C-alpha positions as CSV (number, residue, x, y, z in Angstrom):
1,M,-2.5,-6.0,6.4
2,L,-0.5,-6.6,9.5
3,Y,1.9,-8.8,7.6
4,L,2.3,-6.0,5.0
5,I,3.4,-3.6,7.7
6,I,5.9,-6.1,9.2
7,F,7.2,-7.1,5.7
8,L,7.8,-3.6,4.6
9,G,9.5,-2.6,7.8
10,L,11.9,-5.5,7.6
11,L,12.4,-5.1,3.9
12,F,13.6,-1.5,4.3
13,I,16.0,-2.5,7.1
14,G,17.3,-5.4,5.0
15,I,17.9,-3.0,2.0
16,G,20.0,-0.8,4.3
17,F,22.3,-3.7,5.1
18,L,22.2,-5.3,1.7
19,I,23.9,-2.4,-0.3
20,T,27.6,-2.0,0.3
21,E,30.4,-0.1,-1.4
22,K,31.4,-3.4,-3.1
23,N,28.1,-4.4,-4.6
24,A,26.8,-0.9,-5.3
25,P,27.9,-0.9,-9.0
26,S,25.5,-3.8,-9.6
27,L,22.8,-3.3,-6.9
28,L,22.4,0.4,-6.1
29,S,19.6,1.8,-8.2
30,G,20.7,4.9,-10.2
31,Y,24.4,4.3,-9.5
32,N,24.4,1.1,-11.4
33,T,23.2,2.9,-14.6
34,M,25.8,5.7,-14.4
35,S,28.7,5.9,-16.8
36,K,32.2,5.3,-15.4
37,S,32.8,9.0,-15.4
38,E,29.6,9.8,-13.5
39,Q,30.4,7.1,-10.9
40,A,33.9,8.7,-10.5
41,Q,32.2,12.0,-9.6
42,F,29.8,10.3,-7.1
43,D,31.0,10.2,-3.5
44,L,30.0,6.6,-2.8
45,D,32.0,6.3,0.4
46,A,29.9,9.0,2.0
47,Y,26.6,8.0,0.4
48,I,26.5,4.4,1.5
49,P,26.5,5.1,5.3
50,A,23.8,7.7,4.8
51,F,21.8,5.2,2.6
52,R,22.1,2.6,5.4
53,R,21.0,5.0,8.2
54,F,18.1,6.2,6.1
55,H,16.7,2.7,5.4
56,I,17.2,1.5,9.0
57,F,15.3,4.6,10.2
58,L,12.6,4.1,7.5
59,G,12.2,0.4,8.4
60,L,12.0,1.0,12.2
61,S,9.6,4.0,11.8
62,T,7.4,2.0,9.4
63,L,7.2,-0.8,11.9
64,L,6.6,1.3,15.0
65,V,4.2,3.9,13.6
66,G,2.5,1.4,11.3
67,L,1.8,-1.1,14.1
68,E,0.7,1.7,16.5
69,L,-1.8,3.0,14.0
70,Y,-2.9,-0.6,13.2
71,F,-3.7,-1.5,16.8
72,W,-4.6,1.8,18.4
73,V,-6.3,3.8,15.6
74,S,-7.5,1.5,12.8
75,K,-6.3,-1.1,10.4
76,N,-7.0,1.2,7.5
77,A,-4.9,4.0,9.2
78,G,-2.0,1.6,9.3
79,L,-2.4,0.6,5.7
80,I,-2.6,4.3,4.5
81,F,0.6,5.1,6.5
82,V,2.7,2.3,5.2
83,T,1.6,3.0,1.6
84,I,2.2,6.8,1.5
85,Y,4.9,7.3,4.1
86,P,7.7,5.4,2.3
87,I,7.0,7.3,-0.9
88,L,7.4,10.7,0.8
89,A,10.4,9.4,2.7
90,Y,12.1,8.5,-0.6
91,V,11.3,12.0,-1.9
92,F,13.1,13.5,1.0
93,F,16.1,11.1,0.6
94,I,16.5,11.6,-3.1
95,F,16.3,15.4,-2.6
96,W,18.9,15.2,0.2
97,G,21.1,12.9,-1.9
98,K,21.3,15.4,-4.8
99,K,24.3,17.0,-3.0
100,Y,26.3,14.0,-4.0
101,E,25.3,14.4,-7.7
102,S,26.0,16.8,-10.5
103,G,24.6,17.8,-13.9
104,K,22.7,15.0,-15.6
105,M,22.5,13.0,-12.4
106,Q,20.7,15.8,-10.5
107,R,18.2,16.2,-13.4
108,R,17.4,12.5,-13.2
109,S,16.9,12.8,-9.5
110,S,14.6,15.8,-9.9
111,L,12.5,13.7,-12.4
112,G,12.4,10.9,-9.9
113,I,11.1,13.3,-7.2
114,I,8.3,14.5,-9.5
115,V,7.3,10.9,-10.3
116,L,7.2,9.9,-6.6
117,L,5.2,13.0,-5.7
118,L,2.6,12.3,-8.4
119,S,2.5,8.7,-7.3
120,A,1.8,9.8,-3.7
121,L,-1.0,12.1,-4.9
122,L,-2.5,9.3,-7.0
123,V,-2.4,6.9,-4.1
124,G,-3.9,9.5,-1.7
125,F,-6.7,10.2,-4.2
126,L,-7.5,6.5,-4.6
127,F,-7.7,6.1,-0.8
128,Y,-9.9,9.2,-0.7
129,K,-12.3,7.8,-3.3
130,S,-12.3,4.4,-1.6
131,F,-13.6,6.0,1.6
132,Q,-16.4,7.8,-0.3
133,E,-19.6,5.9,0.2
134,T,-21.1,4.2,-2.8
135,K,-24.8,5.1,-2.4
136,I,-27.9,3.2,-3.5
137,H,-30.7,5.0,-5.3
138,I,-34.0,3.1,-5.7
139,E,-35.7,4.4,-8.8
140,D,-39.0,3.4,-10.5
141,T,-37.4,1.1,-13.1
142,A,-33.9,0.5,-11.8
143,V,-31.6,0.5,-8.8
144,Q,-28.6,2.8,-9.1
145,F,-25.3,2.4,-7.3
146,K,-23.5,5.8,-7.4
147,G,-19.9,6.0,-6.6
148,M,-16.8,3.9,-7.1
149,Y,-17.5,0.9,-9.3
150,G,-21.2,1.8,-9.3
151,E,-23.7,0.7,-12.0
152,T,-27.3,0.8,-12.9
153,V,-29.4,-2.4,-12.8
154,D,-32.9,-2.6,-14.3
155,Y,-35.4,-4.5,-12.2
156,Q,-36.2,-6.6,-15.2
157,D,-32.6,-7.9,-15.2
158,I,-32.8,-9.0,-11.5
159,R,-33.7,-12.6,-10.7
160,E,-33.6,-12.4,-7.0
161,I,-32.7,-10.2,-4.0
162,E,-31.6,-11.7,-0.7
163,L,-30.3,-10.7,2.7
164,V,-27.2,-12.6,3.7
165,Q,-25.2,-12.6,6.9
166,K,-21.8,-13.1,5.4
167,L,-20.0,-12.5,2.1
168,P,-18.7,-15.4,0.0
169,K,-15.1,-16.5,0.7
170,I,-12.9,-14.2,-1.5
171,T,-9.7,-15.7,-3.0
172,A,-8.6,-12.8,-5.3
173,K,-9.3,-9.2,-6.0
174,L,-9.6,-8.6,-9.8
175,N,-9.9,-4.9,-9.5
176,G,-11.0,-2.3,-7.1
177,T,-10.0,-1.8,-3.4
178,A,-10.0,-4.0,-0.4
179,M,-9.5,-2.6,3.1
180,D,-10.8,-3.3,6.5
181,G,-14.5,-3.3,6.2
182,I,-14.5,-1.6,2.7
183,Y,-14.6,-3.8,-0.4
184,K,-15.3,-2.3,-3.8
185,G,-14.8,-3.8,-7.2
186,K,-14.7,-7.3,-8.7
187,F,-13.6,-10.2,-6.7
188,K,-13.2,-14.0,-7.3
189,T,-14.8,-16.4,-4.8
190,A,-13.6,-19.8,-3.6
191,D,-16.2,-21.3,-6.0
192,G,-14.7,-19.5,-9.0
193,E,-17.5,-17.0,-9.3
194,I,-16.9,-13.4,-10.2
195,V,-18.9,-11.1,-7.9
196,K,-19.1,-7.3,-7.5
197,L,-18.7,-6.0,-3.9
198,L,-20.0,-2.6,-3.0
199,I,-19.4,-2.9,0.8
200,N,-19.1,0.5,2.5
201,A,-18.8,-1.0,6.0
202,E,-19.3,-4.3,7.9
203,N,-23.0,-3.5,8.3
204,K,-24.9,-6.7,8.3
205,P,-27.0,-8.2,6.9
206,Y,-25.7,-7.6,3.4
207,I,-27.9,-7.2,0.3
208,Q,-27.2,-9.7,-2.5
209,I,-28.7,-8.9,-5.9
210,I,-28.6,-11.9,-8.2
211,K,-29.0,-10.9,-11.9
212,K,-30.5,-13.1,-14.6
213,D,-27.1,-13.6,-16.0
214,D,-26.1,-15.2,-12.6
215,K,-23.8,-12.3,-11.7
216,S,-24.2,-11.1,-8.1
217,I,-23.7,-7.7,-6.5
218,F,-23.3,-7.5,-2.7
219,F,-24.1,-4.2,-1.2
220,A,-23.9,-2.7,2.3
221,S,-24.6,0.8,3.3
222,K,-22.3,2.7,5.6
223,N,-25.0,3.9,8.0
224,D,-28.5,3.0,6.7
225,D,-30.4,0.0,7.6
226,N,-29.8,-2.6,4.9
227,G,-33.0,-4.5,6.0
228,R,-35.0,-1.4,5.2
229,I,-33.3,-0.9,1.8
230,Y,-34.0,-4.6,1.1
231,K,-37.7,-4.1,1.7
232,Q,-37.8,-1.1,-0.6
233,L,-36.2,-3.1,-3.3
234,K,-38.6,-6.0,-2.9
235,E,-41.5,-3.6,-3.2
236,K,-40.2,-2.2,-6.4
237,M,-39.7,-5.8,-7.8
238,R,-43.4,-6.7,-7.4
């Protein structure tokens, strides 16, 4: 996560210096797809310096604010910032840059702004859902996990329930979300096993449910005592 903040900040700064008046016809997104007549109407000499200043500012602000949030607020706050902030910054820049455009170019920019705003809303919604706790409900015949990537598991399909002090070593996320202390979805372990993680917080010990098909679910409540939940599950399994 820390490397992502640094990488994005340096990337934006690099983009600012990469694009020049000479290589814009091949590298500048949007401009490189314009017709010759559209390019002739576009004030490239005024746009490129503004493009450079914007990306230098975007890179520096991503680095400074992202790192401050990462170290002084939380790692997840830093992640959310560097994910949504650049999208909104580009919305502003495209809107501001419309003064250099006309006709069909402005309509394309307006469409781009709409797409970016919808993307920001989608990303924000996914972050919101990720922070919503996946709750466990212990029923008479099954255990239910309600929330993101939840499922219902019949007791007759469970081979074993254990308390473990650490999660298996994860090598890849197949789907879901992975943030600091929050892991939800399917993940691949170093042993090649596919497991489902429903970890709401780093609240040890974790509950491991091993099903009869050898698939495992790891669960951790956000605030409840996992040891107490484990005892309730064991009683239902008798």
